[in-house]
C-alpha angles and dihedrals in degrees: 000000000000091000092050091049090050092054092047091053091046091050092051091049091052091045094051091044091052092050093049091047091050092050091046091052092051091050091046092050094050091047089047091060091047090051090047092055092048094050094049091052091246105204132176120198120186124175114213093220095055142040092231118126124196119192121184108224120180103207093177089062093043091053089055089054095049125346090211091071108105106158145004129236122209130178111187118239093014136091091249107111112125145138115259119224139191121194118247127234091276093060136065117260091249095039093123093053087083104016129082133225092270092049096256117142118251142040153008086030117186141274105274147162130217123248090254086078125074113234094231095066092239094127118107088245126020118192122201121192130205136163124257095235119195091225090061097253130128110015097338089109092064088080089068087073087076086080109082095217091051089048092053092047099049106048098131125089123177127201119194122199131172088265101046151300131298125201121208130186119215114234104167145022119191150149110253135182124256097267116134097243097207093048094045092052093041092246089302092279086152103066091207087070090069089066091041091054090046092052092047090051095048091050092057100034121122089202125023142168116211092183090078109089120229128182139154092282095052121118110222130199119204122193112199131192138158126280125207090264112073093227096050135081132194114227135196111195126197139169130225110252099181136029 
């Protein structure tokens, strides 16, 4: 009986310690992003008379933090404002699915793309991945697009790179299966597949905007995060409206 009690106490100590460590890591990671934004002189300038957004992003500093950072995603009036990474040749394609900005193993991971995508956003379709974290970080906020009013009020997505800024307009939000979009459509080498993917998305979208024009030459941005079902993803799809 004493031995059993000893093991139960030991188990509880380990369990509590694991929970506290997990919570500490989540807090650390969120604070790390806040510190990152402070150090890079993260500044947002919005003029009331226009829809233009100008974000100051110090890519020299970001490269010193992690050389795999190649862009920054920002959605106005949301919590989504993060560096975007792509693993180098020395790392697995999905390395950042379970690794953090500082290289530590675990969650929340980072916003990342696979190596199938070029890092200059010139591909017909660029897919960015991020976890659906319970604390609302990473791409958890994408699920708010299920609300039609939220969808209508958050149509703008900005991507910053060392060479400039890209502006995308959201045209669809939808639940999708777990197919790897780029692989399924053969990296969109056939330009007609851009329209085919658009039509498939619009057919299944819970919110959609037909006023946004899409053709074979369009450059699409897809934001992907987890759904409650293991074999489903939630997607926000947008099109580049300026070069």
